[in-house]
N, C-alpha and C positions, 0 to 999 in steps of 0.2 A: 456608375462607379467603376473605376478602372483598377482592378485587382489582378494579381498574378499568384497562382497557387503552385507550389512545388512540393514534391514528396521524395524522400530518399530513405534508403535502408542503411543502417549501421549495425555492426556487431562488436560488442564489448566483451572481452574475455573475462571469465571469473578469476579472481585472485587465486583461489583453489577450487577444485570441484565442489559445488554446493549441493548437498543432498538433503532432500526432504522425503517424506513418505511417498514411495512409488515413483520418484523421478529425481534425476541428478542434472544439474545445470553446469555445463562446462563453459558456456558463454551466454550472453544476453542479446539476442537479435531484436532490434527495435526499428521503428520508423520515426522520422522527423518530418514535420509538416511546417512549411513556411508560407505565410500570407503577406504579400507585399502590397502596400497601398500608398501611393504618393511618395515613394521613396522610403517609407517606414516599413520595417519587416517585423512581424510577430512570429514567434517560433514556439512549437510544441512537440513533445516527444511521447511515445507510448510503446510498451512492450506487448500489450494485449493480454488476454486471459488464456493461459496455456491449456487449462482443462476444458475450455470451450473450443479448443482447436483453432484459436486465432493465430495467424502467422503474419509476418510482414507483407506477404503477397496478398492475403485476404483483406488485410486492413487497407493496403494501398488501393485495391480494387473498390472497396467501399467509398473511399474518399474520392476517387476518380469519378464515381457515379454521381456525385453532387457538386463537381467543380463548377458547373455552369451557375448554380444557385449561389455558390460562394463568391464567384467572380462578380455576380450581379449585386452583391452586398448583403447576403444573408448574415444575420447576427447570431450570437451564441444561443439566444432563446429560440430562434427559428431553427437552429441546428438540432434542437431536441426533437423536432418533427422530421428532420431530413435523415438522420441516422439513428440507429438503435444504440442502447448502451453498449459499451465495449471500447476497445483500444482505438479504433479509427476515430470515433467521436471525441475521445480524450485528446488525441493529438491535435485535432482541429479546434476544439474548445479552448485548449491551452494557447494555441496560436492567436485566437481571437481575444482572449483575455490580455495577452501580452501586447497585441496591437492596440487595444483600447487604452491600456495604461500609458503607452507612449503618446498616442494621439490626444488623450484627454488630460494627461498630466496628473493622474490619480493612480496610485499603486493598486495592485490586485488585492492587497490586504485591506486597504481603505475601502475599496469598492465592495469587498466581502464583509465589511463591518467589524473587522478585527484589527488589533495592533500587531505589528510584525515582531513580536518578542521571541527571543531564543527559546527553543523547546528541547527537552531531553528525549532522545531516541533510544530505543533498545539497541543492543548489539546482538546480532543473531548468531547462534551457534548451530551449525548444521549437524545432521546425523553423521556419526563416525562409526567405525566397525565395533569399537569397544567403549564402554562407559568411561574407562580411564582416559581414552583419547579425547573425549568431550570435556572431561575434567581438566585435562591439560590445556585445552583451548581456553577454557574459562580462566584458568590460572594465568595464562599468558596475556589475557586481555585486562591487564591491571588498571588501565585508565578508565574502565567501564564498570559500573556497579548495577546496571539494569540489563538483564539478559532475557532474550527470547530463545527458548530451547526447542529445537525441532525434535519430535518424537514420532515413533511408529508403534507397532504392536510388539516389538522385540525389546523386552526388559526396560520398559519406560521408567518404572520406579527406581530401578537400580542405577539408571543413568542420572536421574535427578539427585539421588543420594550421593553419587560420586562427585557431582558438581557442587552440591552443598558442602561436602567435606572439604573440597578444594577452595571454595569461596564462601565461607560462612557469613560474610558481610553482604553478599549479593542479594538483590531483589530479582525474582524470576517469574516469568510467565512461560507457558508452554504452548506449542502449536502442534497439533496432531495431524493436520491436513487430511482429515477424513479417515484416519488410519485405524480407528477402533470400532468395535461394535458396542452395544449398550452394556453387555455383561462386563467387558473390560473397563469401560468408563466407571461403572458402579464399584468395581474392585479397586481401581487405581486412584480415583478422585480423593477418597479419604487419606490415602497415603501421601499423595502429592500435597494436599492441604497441610498435613502434618509437617512436611518438609519446607513449608513456607511458600509454596507456589501461590501467586496472587490471582491467577486466572488461567483457565484452560480454553484454548482456542480450537474451534471446529473439531471436536472429538469424533463425531459420527459423519457418515457420508451425506453429502447433499442429497436431499430427497428421501433420506432414510433416518430422519431424526425426530419423528413424531413422538417417540417415547419420552422426549425431554419435556413435554408439556406437563407430565405428571411427576417429574423428577426434581427433587430438592438437592442440588449439588452443594457439597461443602465448600467448594471454590466456585467463584463466578464463572459462567460459561459465556464464551464469545462466539458469535456467528460471523463467519467469513464467507466461505463458499456457499453457505445457505442464505446469504442476503446480498445479492449482487447490486440491487437498486431498489428504488422506492416501491416498485411493483411487487417485491417479495417481502416487504417490511411487515405487512399485516400478519403473515405466518411467523416470521422470525421473532417478532415481539413477544409471542407466546412461548418461545422456546429458549430464548437467550437473554442474558443480563446485560451483555455488551454487544454493540454492533460495530464491526470492523468496516470502515469506509475506505475503499481503494478506488482511486480515480480511473484506473483501467477498467474496473467493474462498472462504475456508475456512468462512464462515458464522459468524464470531465468534472471540473470544479463546479460548474453551474448546477448540475443535478446533485452533486455531492453535498452542497450547502442545503439543498432541499431535504435530502435524506437526513442530514445532521439535525435540522430543525425538527423533523418528524420524530426522530429518535429521542431527542431531549424532551419534546412534548409528551412522549410516551413513557417517560421516566427511565429511559435506558442510558447507560454510560456509553461513551464513544471511544473507539480506537481508530487512529489513522494508520493505515498500512500502505504497502506498496508491493508491486510485483517484481521490483528490482529496477535498475536503470541508473542514469546519471542525475546530476543536480537539476537537469532540465525537467525531469519527471518529479523530483522531490519538491521543487519550489512551489508548484500549485498545491501539493499535498501539505506543505508547510502552512498554507492558509487555513485549511481544515484542522490542522494540528493545534491551532490556537483554541479550538473548542473541545479538545479531546482529553480524556483521562489517561490514555496510553498512546504512545507514538512509536511507530515503526517505519522510519524513513532512512534506514541505514544503507540503502542501495549502493551508493558510491563506495562504501566501505567493503563491499563484496566483490568489487571489480578492481582491476589493476590500476585504474586511473580515473579521472573525472574531467568534466569539461573545464577549460580555463575560466577562472573568475566565478566558479560556482559557489554553492553554499559552503559555509565555514563549519567544519566538524572539529570540535575540541572537547575531548574527554566526555563524550556522550551528548554534549550540547550542540545544537544546530542553529546557526544564526545566518542572517543575510550578509552578503558581501558588501563592502563599502562602495563598490562601483556598480555601474549599470549591469543588471542581469534580468532574467525573466520576471515580468510583472512589476518592475520598477521603472518609472519614467526615465 
């Protein structure tokens, strides 16, 4: 098989500085992997997992280590053995899905066993200095009614109360990004539930959440950093009501669909999330989103631009473009 593999790095600036617990993103550096076969090119993108110290350089090195196998024709199932879960595998896996769709004339959605219906994504509100600032952001986002609110240990209930006052119509989930301890969760969860919060995502640090196994939360708890891939599901299923599937964590759509199947079989609800990025990252996530109860693929809304011809974002709904894009023949 005659294939050519190429990898490049791109940096997409944030529309505004995007702050979550313990880190602020001024831009989103990512890699793009292209696999050319017989004149057809499959493309994939990945940001990697920042809290695992993945960088464009480290992901590029991982892909370069398996170029010979890819050029020889390794498929996305063999890729599961060639690379570990993470951003490098996500970029390659996505490129292989895209290549398959074009060569086989079957969309990634069809191959994944789902219909490509429009889905509603959250609109993410990052941490601001004051609760009033976050309330102002929610008020300004009048086209959106489903928010994901970033919190840390500083006045979380006050922040949600301010947003609730500004947008009494809004549906809200919150994401703590490992920013609380168990005492703060126990204190805040009832108040957040009273304010109408639908779900609390990753309240405790990864590896320090065993207390959740005996905890009955008034609002459903979602595991994100605590469930990277199927190898961590057995533990996460005892601690969380919802599993957040991100393709940068699972290492691509192929493994993400396996994790989604296991979560459903285990009686868990699903969230499709993202690390950020353009529509080239969001499109594979849009496949998993068809199976999910909550969807967070608003990456292009957080950057100053998007790839031409990408997904169509309208009032919180995300649909496929009319023309050729990732995963569509």
